[in-house]
N, C-alpha and C positions, 0 to 999 in steps of 0.2 A: 379048448375049453377058455371062456372069454370071461374075465372078469373086468366089470366097470366100476370103479370108486369114486365118488363125488367127494370132496370136502369145501363145507360152506364157512363161512366168516360169521361173527357174531350177528352181523346185520342181515344173513340169511343172501347174500352173496356168491355164488359160485366161484373160488378161488383155484381149484384145482382138480383136474380130471384123469384119472388115470386107468390105461387098459394092461391087463397083464392076465398070465394063465393063473392055475391053480396054487402054483408053488410061487407066486409073487413075481416071476419076473416079466419085465416090461414087453408087451406085444407091439410092434413097429406096422405089422401089416400083416392082413390074410389074405390069401389067393381068392376068397369066395366073396369078398369084399375091398378088392383093389381101387374102388374110388374113394372109400372110406379113410377118415387119416385116424392113427391109434394112437399108440404112444402115449406122452404125458401132456397137456395142456394147463398153463398156468393164466391165472386173471387177475388184473389188479383194476381198482376202482377209485375215483375220486370221492371228495367229501359229501357227496350229493348221489351215491352209488351209481353213478354211470361208470360204464366200461371204458378203459383208458387204453389198457393194451393186454394184449392175447397174446400168448406163444406155443407154438408146438413143437415140442422136443422130443428128439429120438432119443431110445433105450442108450445109446453111448455121450448121451449129453447134447448132441447137435441139433441147433435149432433150425428148424423146418421151415418156419412161417411166424412172421409179426405183424399183428393188425393193431393200428392205433386209429384212436377218434378223438376227435376236438369235439367241443360244444358250446353254445352260448348262454348268456345268462340266465335262459329262460330253458335251458337242459334240453336243447334241441339239437341234436348233431347236426354240425357244418361239414366236418370232413371226416373223412376214411380210408385208410390208406393199408395196401396189403403187400408184402414183399414175400416171396417166396424164396429162400434163399439159397434154397439146391438150384434151382432153375433160373435164378435171376430174373424173375418176372415181377412189374411192380403195375399193381392197379390202384388206383383213385377213384374217390367220389367226393363230390362238392355238391352241399344243400343249398337251396333257398328257400324264403317262406314267404309269404305274400302276409299283407297288414294284418290279416287274421289270424297271425300265426299257422298257417295250414301248409304242408310242403306244395312249393309250385315248378321248381325247377331242380332236376338231377343231373351234375354233368360226369360223366364218364371217360374216366382217361387210362390207355393202358400205357402208357409213360408219363412222366410227371409233368410235361406241357403237351402231351398230344393228345387232342380230345377225339373220344371214337365214337362216343353217341349223347345225346342229350336227350331230357325226357321233361315235357312242359305238361302240368296239369291244371285242368280248368275244373273252378268249381260252380256250383249256382247258387243263388240268394240264400239256402241254407246251410250253406258251404258242404253240399254231399257233391264228391265228385263227378263230373259229368264227360271229363275227357281226359285218356292217358295218349298223348303224343308221344312216339320216338321217332326222332330223326338222326340219321345218319351226318358225320362231320362234314359233309358238302352242305348241309341241310336239306339236303331229300328226305322224305318222309320213308320212315321204314316201318313203322306200325303206328296205327292208332285203335283206340278204343272209347266207345261213347256208351256212358251208361243212361239209362231214362228209370225214373222214380214215378211212383204213384203219390196220392193226396199224401197218406201216413209215411211217406219217404222212404218207403220201402222198395228195393231193386226190383225192377219189372224187367229189365231188358238190355242185354247187352250187344252190342253192332261191334265185329271186328273187322279191322281192315289191315289190309298189305300196301305196298307200293301199284299192286295192280288193282284196287278195289276192293270190295266186299268179301272178304273170306270165311265170316261166320256170324250167326246168331244165335243168342241164347236168352231165353224167357223165363221167366219164376212166376207163380200164383199163389196163393195167398187165401186161408181162411180169413173168417170174422174177426179170430183173435189175432192176427197179424204173423199166424206160423205159416212157413211156405210148404204149400202142400204138391206143389209142382215143378219141375224143371225140364226145359226142352232144349235142346243143340239142334239147329236145323242142318246145320252143314258140318263134316269133320273136316277142321284144319289144324295148325301146329300154331304157339304163340312162340312170338321172341322170346329168347332167354338170357335176362343179363345176368353177369354176376350177383351173388348175394349180397343184399345190403341188410340194414337193420330194420327195412320196411319192408 
């Protein structure tokens, strides 16, 4: 029997998440959910309500994981790090923006100075994302997604590519009110999964 208890500050920010059994004992893991993190999590924010630090803690007080965030003056995330203290694993994301304040580049590191992948994003004149390009650390293409829009700036087509070429096409149709009425995918394919980011 699993109970999740969330605690918020006066601004509505989540500051603590706790998983316990019916008797209040903290639960660290479940066999049925081996990839989920339980135990206790705490969160700290800056004066602008941006998440600054999150910690995952076991029932014995051991800190499992720490995530830290850095923002610019516009409250856009610039840097995120994740340290897994039980496996000594380190991940880092760095974010860059264009002159229109749209996310343009994400650099992903598996060690403090070891670039693993780079994401480059392109936009059209309406600031709609038209390309999401993922590159390996040697500069070769890993995956690419190209997006097309109609005159109402509604997404109507997505083309996915891997290192060997086109891997899938998705298309959307809308009614006169702009509501999506159809979605189709012509090819079965798998997407690259990057470690989780705030985006």
